C-alpha positions in Angstrom: 46.0 -9.9 29.0 44.7 -6.6 28.0 47.4 -6.3 25.3 46.4 -9.6 23.8 42.7 -8.6 23.5 43.5 -5.1 22.1 43.9 -6.3 18.4 40.7 -8.3 18.6 38.9 -5.4 20.1 40.2 -3.1 17.4 39.1 -5.5 14.7 35.7 -5.9 16.3 35.3 -2.1 16.6 36.2 -1.7 12.9 33.7 -4.4 11.8 31.0 -2.8 13.9 31.8 0.6 12.4 31.6 -0.9 8.9 28.3 -2.5 9.7 26.9 0.8 11.0 28.2 2.5 7.9 26.5 -0.1 5.6 23.3 0.3 7.5 23.4 4.1 7.0 24.2 3.7 3.3 21.3 1.2 3.0 18.9 3.7 4.5 20.2 6.5 2.3 19.9 4.3 -0.8 16.4 3.3 0.1 15.4 6.9 0.6 16.9 7.9 -2.8 15.2 5.0 -4.6 11.8 5.8 -2.9 12.2 9.5 -4.1 13.1 8.4 -7.6 10.1 6.0 -7.8 7.7 8.5 -6.3 8.9 11.1 -8.8 8.5 8.7 -11.7 5.0 7.6 -10.6 3.8 11.1 -10.2 4.1 11.5 -13.9 1.6 8.7 -14.5 -2.0 8.4 -13.5 -1.7 5.9 -10.7 -3.9 5.3 -7.7 -2.6 4.6 -4.2 -3.7 1.4 -2.5 -5.7 3.4 0.0 -7.6 5.3 -2.7 -8.2 2.1 -4.5 -9.8 0.6 -1.4 -12.0 3.6 -1.0 -13.1 3.3 -4.6 -13.9 -0.4 -4.2 -16.0 0.3 -1.1 -17.9 3.0 -3.0 -18.4 0.6 -5.9 -19.7 -2.2 -3.7 -22.2 0.2 -2.0 -23.4 1.4 -5.5 -23.8 -2.3 -6.6 -25.8 -3.1 -3.4 -28.0 0.0 -4.1 -28.5 -1.0 -7.7 -29.4 -4.6 -6.7 -32.0 -3.2 -4.3 -33.4 -0.8 -6.9 -33.6 -3.7 -9.5 -35.5 -5.8 -7.0 -37.9 -3.0 -6.2 -38.5 -2.3 -9.9 -39.2 -6.0 -10.5 -41.6 -6.1 -7.5 -43.4 -3.0 -8.8 -43.6 -4.4 -12.4 -45.1 -7.6 -11.0 -47.7 -5.6 -9.0 -48.6 -3.6 -12.2 -49.1 -6.8 -14.1 -51.4 -8.1 -11.4 -53.4 -4.9 -11.5 -53.6 -4.8 -15.3 -55.1 -8.4 -15.4 
């Protein structure tokens, strides 16, 4: 019975080897594409997602501070009007 299974085992082994090789080629191709894209993007003025999130957080904080200052100025202006009259 071992002789009957040998051709199937050989075929299965060759298929498995082919799949492993394709997987390795895929990883290599992905690494090359990533390298090419990173190299191309380095020539442009682009921002990473992480840096963009930091900038958005800073902008939101500045907006909140500006809103608080505007409210304070409005309150002080109202007090000045009351004092002037």
